[in-house]
PyMOL commands that place a pseudoatom at each C-alpha (Angstrom):
pseudoatom trace, name=CA, resn=MET, resi=1, chain=A, elem=C, hetatm=0, pos=[0.000, 0.000, 0.000]
pseudoatom trace, name=CA, resn=ARG, resi=2, chain=A, elem=C, hetatm=0, pos=[2.825, 2.457, 0.835]
pseudoatom trace, name=CA, resn=ARG, resi=3, chain=A, elem=C, hetatm=0, pos=[4.555, 1.820, -2.477]
pseudoatom trace, name=CA, resn=SER, resi=4, chain=A, elem=C, hetatm=0, pos=[1.431, 2.706, -4.408]
pseudoatom trace, name=CA, resn=HIS, resi=5, chain=A, elem=C, hetatm=0, pos=[1.122, 5.994, -2.482]
pseudoatom trace, name=CA, resn=ALA, resi=6, chain=A, elem=C, hetatm=0, pos=[4.774, 6.797, -3.104]
pseudoatom trace, name=CA, resn=PHE, resi=7, chain=A, elem=C, hetatm=0, pos=[4.403, 5.941, -6.785]
pseudoatom trace, name=CA, resn=ALA, resi=8, chain=A, elem=C, hetatm=0, pos=[1.310, 8.140, -7.084]
pseudoatom trace, name=CA, resn=LEU, resi=9, chain=A, elem=C, hetatm=0, pos=[3.139, 11.000, -5.387]
pseudoatom trace, name=CA, resn=ILE, resi=10, chain=A, elem=C, hetatm=0, pos=[6.113, 10.674, -7.725]
pseudoatom trace, name=CA, resn=ILE, resi=11, chain=A, elem=C, hetatm=0, pos=[3.868, 10.631, -10.796]
pseudoatom trace, name=CA, resn=THR, resi=12, chain=A, elem=C, hetatm=0, pos=[1.921, 13.658, -9.562]
pseudoatom trace, name=CA, resn=LEU, resi=13, chain=A, elem=C, hetatm=0, pos=[5.065, 15.663, -8.801]
pseudoatom trace, name=CA, resn=GLY, resi=14, chain=A, elem=C, hetatm=0, pos=[6.591, 14.663, -12.114]
pseudoatom trace, name=CA, resn=ALA, resi=15, chain=A, elem=C, hetatm=0, pos=[3.508, 15.828, -14.004]
pseudoatom trace, name=CA, resn=ALA, resi=16, chain=A, elem=C, hetatm=0, pos=[3.470, 19.099, -12.054]
pseudoatom trace, name=CA, resn=GLY, resi=17, chain=A, elem=C, hetatm=0, pos=[7.084, 19.679, -13.079]
pseudoatom trace, name=CA, resn=CYS, resi=18, chain=A, elem=C, hetatm=0, pos=[6.020, 19.669, -16.728]
pseudoatom trace, name=CA, resn=THR, resi=19, chain=A, elem=C, hetatm=0, pos=[3.423, 22.399, -16.224]
pseudoatom trace, name=CA, resn=GLN, resi=20, chain=A, elem=C, hetatm=0, pos=[3.649, 25.517, -18.368]
pseudoatom trace, name=CA, resn=PHE, resi=21, chain=A, elem=C, hetatm=0, pos=[3.489, 28.914, -16.672]
pseudoatom trace, name=CA, resn=PRO, resi=22, chain=A, elem=C, hetatm=0, pos=[1.858, 31.234, -19.225]
pseudoatom trace, name=CA, resn=GLN, resi=23, chain=A, elem=C, hetatm=0, pos=[1.748, 34.212, -16.873]
pseudoatom trace, name=CA, resn=LEU, resi=24, chain=A, elem=C, hetatm=0, pos=[5.551, 34.031, -16.598]
pseudoatom trace, name=CA, resn=ASP, resi=25, chain=A, elem=C, hetatm=0, pos=[6.004, 33.563, -20.323]
pseudoatom trace, name=CA, resn=ALA, resi=26, chain=A, elem=C, hetatm=0, pos=[3.867, 36.638, -20.974]
pseudoatom trace, name=CA, resn=THR, resi=27, chain=A, elem=C, hetatm=0, pos=[6.276, 38.861, -19.032]
pseudoatom trace, name=CA, resn=LEU, resi=28, chain=A, elem=C, hetatm=0, pos=[9.107, 38.342, -21.533]
pseudoatom trace, name=CA, resn=THR, resi=29, chain=A, elem=C, hetatm=0, pos=[9.535, 41.041, -24.143]
pseudoatom trace, name=CA, resn=ASP, resi=30, chain=A, elem=C, hetatm=0, pos=[10.377, 40.208, -27.746]
pseudoatom trace, name=CA, resn=ALA, resi=31, chain=A, elem=C, hetatm=0, pos=[13.837, 41.694, -27.204]
pseudoatom trace, name=CA, resn=ALA, resi=32, chain=A, elem=C, hetatm=0, pos=[14.408, 39.391, -24.225]
pseudoatom trace, name=CA, resn=ARG, resi=33, chain=A, elem=C, hetatm=0, pos=[13.273, 36.374, -26.240]
pseudoatom trace, name=CA, resn=ALA, resi=34, chain=A, elem=C, hetatm=0, pos=[15.660, 37.274, -29.073]
pseudoatom trace, name=CA, resn=ALA, resi=35, chain=A, elem=C, hetatm=0, pos=[18.602, 38.028, -26.765]
pseudoatom trace, name=CA, resn=PRO, resi=36, chain=A, elem=C, hetatm=0, pos=[21.492, 35.564, -26.838]
pseudoatom trace, name=CA, resn=TYR, resi=37, chain=A, elem=C, hetatm=0, pos=[22.298, 33.447, -23.830]
pseudoatom trace, name=CA, resn=PRO, resi=38, chain=A, elem=C, hetatm=0, pos=[24.850, 35.042, -21.508]
pseudoatom trace, name=CA, resn=ASP, resi=39, chain=A, elem=C, hetatm=0, pos=[28.460, 33.966, -21.841]
pseudoatom trace, name=CA, resn=LEU, resi=40, chain=A, elem=C, hetatm=0, pos=[29.696, 31.432, -19.322]
pseudoatom trace, name=CA, resn=VAL, resi=41, chain=A, elem=C, hetatm=0, pos=[32.768, 32.776, -17.581]
pseudoatom trace, name=CA, resn=PRO, resi=42, chain=A, elem=C, hetatm=0, pos=[35.195, 31.129, -15.163]
pseudoatom trace, name=CA, resn=LEU, resi=43, chain=A, elem=C, hetatm=0, pos=[34.444, 31.729, -11.503]
pseudoatom trace, name=CA, resn=GLU, resi=44, chain=A, elem=C, hetatm=0, pos=[37.963, 33.001, -10.862]
pseudoatom trace, name=CA, resn=GLY, resi=45, chain=A, elem=C, hetatm=0, pos=[37.306, 36.087, -12.983]
pseudoatom trace, name=CA, resn=LEU, resi=46, chain=A, elem=C, hetatm=0, pos=[34.222, 36.950, -10.960]
pseudoatom trace, name=CA, resn=GLN, resi=47, chain=A, elem=C, hetatm=0, pos=[36.063, 36.457, -7.682]
pseudoatom trace, name=CA, resn=ALA, resi=48, chain=A, elem=C, hetatm=0, pos=[38.861, 38.726, -8.863]
pseudoatom trace, name=CA, resn=ARG, resi=49, chain=A, elem=C, hetatm=0, pos=[36.336, 41.467, -9.612]
pseudoatom trace, name=CA, resn=ILE, resi=50, chain=A, elem=C, hetatm=0, pos=[34.839, 41.074, -6.136]
pseudoatom trace, name=CA, resn=ASN, resi=51, chain=A, elem=C, hetatm=0, pos=[38.259, 41.412, -4.532]
pseudoatom trace, name=CA, resn=GLU, resi=52, chain=A, elem=C, hetatm=0, pos=[38.867, 44.652, -6.462]
pseudoatom trace, name=CA, resn=THR, resi=53, chain=A, elem=C, hetatm=0, pos=[35.892, 46.337, -4.787]
pseudoatom trace, name=CA, resn=ASP, resi=54, chain=A, elem=C, hetatm=0, pos=[36.905, 49.716, -3.475]
pseudoatom trace, name=CA, resn=THR, resi=55, chain=A, elem=C, hetatm=0, pos=[36.145, 49.997, 0.214]
pseudoatom trace, name=CA, resn=GLY, resi=56, chain=A, elem=C, hetatm=0, pos=[37.657, 53.016, 1.811]
pseudoatom trace, name=CA, resn=PRO, resi=57, chain=A, elem=C, hetatm=0, pos=[37.247, 54.805, 5.109]
pseudoatom trace, name=CA, resn=ASP, resi=58, chain=A, elem=C, hetatm=0, pos=[34.062, 56.499, 3.869]
pseudoatom trace, name=CA, resn=THR, resi=59, chain=A, elem=C, hetatm=0, pos=[32.353, 53.209, 2.996]
pseudoatom trace, name=CA, resn=ALA, resi=60, chain=A, elem=C, hetatm=0, pos=[31.258, 52.231, 6.524]
pseudoatom trace, name=CA, resn=PRO, resi=61, chain=A, elem=C, hetatm=0, pos=[29.490, 55.540, 7.299]
pseudoatom trace, name=CA, resn=ALA, resi=62, chain=A, elem=C, hetatm=0, pos=[27.680, 55.414, 3.951]
pseudoatom trace, name=CA, resn=ILE, resi=63, chain=A, elem=C, hetatm=0, pos=[26.503, 51.866, 4.640]
pseudoatom trace, name=CA, resn=GLU, resi=64, chain=A, elem=C, hetatm=0, pos=[25.448, 52.765, 8.180]
pseudoatom trace, name=CA, resn=ALA, resi=65, chain=A, elem=C, hetatm=0, pos=[23.476, 55.758, 6.860]
pseudoatom trace, name=CA, resn=ARG, resi=66, chain=A, elem=C, hetatm=0, pos=[21.743, 53.483, 4.343]
pseudoatom trace, name=CA, resn=ILE, resi=67, chain=A, elem=C, hetatm=0, pos=[20.924, 50.989, 7.105]
pseudoatom trace, name=CA, resn=ALA, resi=68, chain=A, elem=C, hetatm=0, pos=[19.468, 53.770, 9.267]
pseudoatom trace, name=CA, resn=GLY, resi=69, chain=A, elem=C, hetatm=0, pos=[17.365, 55.020, 6.366]
pseudoatom trace, name=CA, resn=LEU, resi=70, chain=A, elem=C, hetatm=0, pos=[16.045, 51.555, 5.607]
pseudoatom trace, name=CA, resn=LYS, resi=71, chain=A, elem=C, hetatm=0, pos=[15.228, 50.902, 9.266]
pseudoatom trace, name=CA, resn=SER, resi=72, chain=A, elem=C, hetatm=0, pos=[13.382, 54.214, 9.435]
pseudoatom trace, name=CA, resn=ARG, resi=73, chain=A, elem=C, hetatm=0, pos=[11.419, 53.366, 6.310]
pseudoatom trace, name=CA, resn=ALA, resi=74, chain=A, elem=C, hetatm=0, pos=[10.600, 49.898, 7.660]
pseudoatom trace, name=CA, resn=SER, resi=75, chain=A, elem=C, hetatm=0, pos=[9.299, 51.352, 10.928]
pseudoatom trace, name=CA, resn=ARG, resi=76, chain=A, elem=C, hetatm=0, pos=[7.010, 53.712, 9.002]
pseudoatom trace, name=CA, resn=LEU, resi=77, chain=A, elem=C, hetatm=0, pos=[5.682, 50.778, 6.981]
pseudoatom trace, name=CA, resn=GLY, resi=78, chain=A, elem=C, hetatm=0, pos=[4.954, 48.758, 10.125]
pseudoatom trace, name=CA, resn=GLY, resi=79, chain=A, elem=C, hetatm=0, pos=[1.664, 50.503, 10.970]
pseudoatom trace, name=CA, resn=THR, resi=80, chain=A, elem=C, hetatm=0, pos=[-1.829, 49.305, 10.202]
pseudoatom trace, name=CA, resn=VAL, resi=81, chain=A, elem=C, hetatm=0, pos=[-2.934, 49.363, 6.608]
pseudoatom trace, name=CA, resn=ILE, resi=82, chain=A, elem=C, hetatm=0, pos=[-6.665, 49.671, 7.249]
pseudoatom trace, name=CA, resn=ASP, resi=83, chain=A, elem=C, hetatm=0, pos=[-7.970, 52.504, 9.412]
pseudoatom trace, name=CA, resn=ASP, resi=84, chain=A, elem=C, hetatm=0, pos=[-10.492, 51.810, 12.190]
pseudoatom trace, name=CA, resn=SER, resi=85, chain=A, elem=C, hetatm=0, pos=[-13.591, 53.134, 10.372]
pseudoatom trace, name=CA, resn=THR, resi=86, chain=A, elem=C, hetatm=0, pos=[-12.858, 51.089, 7.252]
pseudoatom trace, name=CA, resn=ARG, resi=87, chain=A, elem=C, hetatm=0, pos=[-12.193, 48.001, 9.355]
pseudoatom trace, name=CA, resn=ALA, resi=88, chain=A, elem=C, hetatm=0, pos=[-15.545, 48.468, 11.175]
pseudoatom trace, name=CA, resn=ARG, resi=89, chain=A, elem=C, hetatm=0, pos=[-17.383, 48.875, 7.859]
pseudoatom trace, name=CA, resn=MET, resi=90, chain=A, elem=C, hetatm=0, pos=[-15.739, 45.737, 6.476]
pseudoatom trace, name=CA, resn=GLN, resi=91, chain=A, elem=C, hetatm=0, pos=[-16.557, 43.777, 9.599]
pseudoatom trace, name=CA, resn=ALA, resi=92, chain=A, elem=C, hetatm=0, pos=[-20.195, 44.914, 9.418]
pseudoatom trace, name=CA, resn=GLY, resi=93, chain=A, elem=C, hetatm=0, pos=[-20.372, 43.699, 5.834]
pseudoatom trace, name=CA, resn=VAL, resi=94, chain=A, elem=C, hetatm=0, pos=[-19.022, 40.279, 6.828]
pseudoatom trace, name=CA, resn=THR, resi=95, chain=A, elem=C, hetatm=0, pos=[-21.477, 39.758, 9.687]
pseudoatom trace, name=CA, resn=ARG, resi=96, chain=A, elem=C, hetatm=0, pos=[-24.574, 40.534, 7.606]
for i in range(1, 96): cmd.bond("trace and resi %d" % i, "trace and resi %d" % (i + 1))
show_as sticks, trace
zoom trace
């Protein structure tokens, strides 16, 4: 009995893996469809570019300022989305 369940699960997951996603396909522009595949490059070249990143004494304050700005923005976004009168009206509509 367990083997049949496992087999059914494998078949179902396999079929789901073959599913087309038209909403994703619709987001591609004609230019993106016609674009060539990116070149494959050795990993060493990418690592060398990372190591060349310029971090100077002014980098840390700039990053800390960005962090503070993002934290401030996040705290402003943390409030309620629906005001009390709208919430009461919605709740009244649900209980009818």
